[in-house]
MIVEX-808525 format. One record per residue: residue in three letters; x, y, z of N, C-alpha, C in turn. Coordinates in Angstrom, 3 decimals, always signed. Layout:
N
ALA:X:Y:Z:X:Y:Z:X:Y:Z $
...
***
This chain:
60
MET:+89.379:+83.068:+92.612:+90.364:+83.986:+93.150:+91.698:+83.265:+93.344 $
ALA:+92.772:+84.003:+93.138:+94.104:+83.448:+93.340:+94.394:+83.388:+94.838 $
ASP:+95.438:+82.638:+95.213:+95.774:+82.554:+96.624:+96.717:+83.664:+97.063 $
LYS:+97.395:+84.309:+96.101:+98.286:+85.433:+96.418:+98.078:+86.569:+95.424 $
LEU:+98.395:+87.771:+95.866:+98.327:+88.958:+95.017:+99.688:+89.633:+95.019 $
LYS:+100.132:+90.073:+93.844:+101.347:+90.870:+93.726:+100.908:+92.328:+93.655 $
ILE:+101.338:+93.134:+94.604:+100.930:+94.537:+94.675:+102.170:+95.403:+94.479 $
THR:+102.100:+96.328:+93.516:+103.223:+97.206:+93.192:+102.793:+98.657:+93.365 $
LEU:+103.627:+99.433:+94.046:+103.361:+100.854:+94.221:+103.819:+101.585:+92.959 $
VAL:+102.869:+102.189:+92.216:+103.214:+102.840:+90.947:+103.079:+104.355:+91.003 $
LYS:+102.458:+104.883:+92.044:+102.306:+106.329:+92.175:+102.652:+106.715:+93.606 $
SER:+103.337:+107.814:+93.762:+103.781:+108.243:+95.083:+102.609:+108.670:+95.963 $
PRO:+102.625:+108.251:+97.222:+101.567:+108.658:+98.153:+101.859:+109.993:+98.853 $
ILE:+102.845:+110.751:+98.382:+103.234:+111.995:+99.058:+102.059:+112.961:+99.189 $
GLY:+101.323:+113.189:+98.118:+100.221:+114.141:+98.176:+98.886:+113.519:+98.536 $
ALA:+98.899:+112.251:+98.904:+97.649:+111.529:+99.166:+97.086:+111.868:+100.551 $
VAL:+95.852:+111.466:+100.755:+95.192:+111.618:+102.046:+96.004:+110.836:+103.090 $
PRO:+96.184:+111.346:+104.294:+96.978:+110.639:+105.312:+96.521:+109.197:+105.559 $
LYS:+95.229:+108.958:+105.497:+94.716:+107.599:+105.692:+95.213:+106.667:+104.589 $
HIS:+95.312:+107.177:+103.366:+95.798:+106.375:+102.252:+97.292:+106.106:+102.387 $
LYS:+98.049:+107.076:+102.896:+99.479:+106.879:+103.126:+99.701:+105.730:+104.104 $
LYS:+98.903:+105.717:+105.169:+99.033:+104.654:+106.173:+98.621:+103.305:+105.612 $
THR:+97.626:+103.294:+104.733:+97.189:+102.048:+104.114:+98.285:+101.488:+103.215 $
VAL:+98.941:+102.342:+102.436:+100.037:+101.912:+101.561:+101.160:+101.326:+102.410 $
GLU:+101.485:+101.976:+103.507:+102.551:+101.475:+104.374:+102.148:+100.165:+105.045 $
ALA:+100.879:+100.029:+105.399:+100.390:+98.790:+106.016:+100.441:+97.619:+105.032 $
LEU:+100.366:+97.918:+103.750:+100.507:+96.871:+102.731:+101.964:+96.437:+102.572 $
GLY:+102.872:+97.163:+103.204:+104.287:+96.813:+103.133:+105.030:+97.515:+102.024 $
LEU:+104.419:+98.544:+101.450:+105.045:+99.282:+100.345:+105.692:+100.548:+100.886 $
ARG:+107.011:+100.621:+100.781:+107.746:+101.758:+101.303:+108.282:+102.665:+100.189 $
LYS:+108.669:+102.072:+99.060:+109.284:+102.834:+97.970:+108.550:+102.587:+96.668 $
MET:+108.740:+103.511:+95.743:+108.128:+103.406:+94.422:+108.630:+102.162:+93.684 $
ASN:+107.733:+101.558:+92.908:+108.023:+100.394:+92.062:+108.464:+99.164:+92.838 $
LYS:+108.208:+99.124:+94.140:+108.488:+97.921:+94.920:+107.240:+97.053:+94.932 $
THR:+107.457:+95.751:+94.973:+106.363:+94.791:+94.907:+106.356:+93.919:+96.148 $
VAL:+105.165:+93.644:+96.653:+104.998:+92.714:+97.763:+103.956:+91.672:+97.376 $
GLU:+104.062:+90.505:+97.974:+103.058:+89.462:+97.781:+102.238:+89.362:+99.053 $
MET:+100.940:+89.451:+98.910:+100.025:+89.385:+100.049:+99.003:+88.290:+99.788 $
PRO:+98.436:+87.713:+100.849:+97.379:+86.721:+100.646:+96.137:+87.381:+100.073 $
ASP:+95.406:+86.631:+99.291:+94.181:+87.155:+98.682:+93.010:+86.905:+99.629 $
ASN:+92.722:+87.899:+100.462:+91.574:+87.796:+101.362:+90.819:+89.123:+101.374 $
ALA:+89.712:+89.154:+102.072:+88.841:+90.331:+102.061:+89.531:+91.567:+102.639 $
ALA:+90.349:+91.400:+103.662:+91.017:+92.539:+104.291:+91.991:+93.205:+103.324 $
VAL:+92.796:+92.402:+102.663:+93.778:+92.940:+101.712:+93.066:+93.548:+100.511 $
ARG:+92.001:+92.892:+100.029:+91.237:+93.436:+98.899:+90.643:+94.803:+99.257 $
GLY:+90.182:+94.961:+100.475:+89.634:+96.245:+100.915:+90.688:+97.331:+100.947 $
MET:+91.898:+96.976:+101.404:+92.993:+97.939:+101.434:+93.381:+98.355:+100.015 $
ILE:+93.420:+97.376:+99.113:+93.757:+97.659:+97.715:+92.689:+98.551:+97.090 $
ASN:+91.443:+98.275:+97.393:+90.339:+99.070:+96.848:+90.455:+100.528:+97.275 $
GLN:+90.914:+100.753:+98.500:+91.037:+102.109:+99.031:+92.133:+102.905:+98.332 $
VAL:+93.213:+102.241:+97.952:+94.348:+102.939:+97.329:+94.581:+102.449:+95.896 $
SER:+93.534:+102.081:+95.210:+93.650:+101.529:+93.851:+94.290:+102.497:+92.864 $
HIS:+94.203:+103.789:+93.138:+94.798:+104.784:+92.247:+96.315:+104.883:+92.432 $
LEU:+96.865:+104.229:+93.450:+98.295:+104.291:+93.719:+99.029:+102.984:+93.429 $
VAL:+98.292:+101.886:+93.276:+98.915:+100.580:+93.140:+98.465:+99.836:+91.885 $
LYS:+99.268:+98.845:+91.499:+98.930:+97.927:+90.413:+98.886:+96.533:+91.029 $
VAL:+97.854:+95.749:+90.688:+97.663:+94.446:+91.307:+97.654:+93.352:+90.242 $
GLU:+98.356:+92.257:+90.527:+98.365:+91.089:+89.655:+98.046:+89.874:+90.508 $
GLU:+97.248:+88.957:+89.944:+96.970:+87.707:+90.644:+98.066:+86.714:+90.314 $
VAL:+98.553:+86.030:+91.355:+99.642:+85.048:+91.177:+99.079:+83.661:+91.289 $
***
């Protein structure tokens, strides 16, 4: 596993389940096509798994 993950919001969470909207915001993603770097740990992987249909992930 890499030590960091690049997470990009590629689909709008407007019509998503409210829990998924909060998860996207907790990842630090506020706008479309913005990218954040997060540590690669179980908590972040779980959040990504929950909103995998809205984000694109790359290992850094």
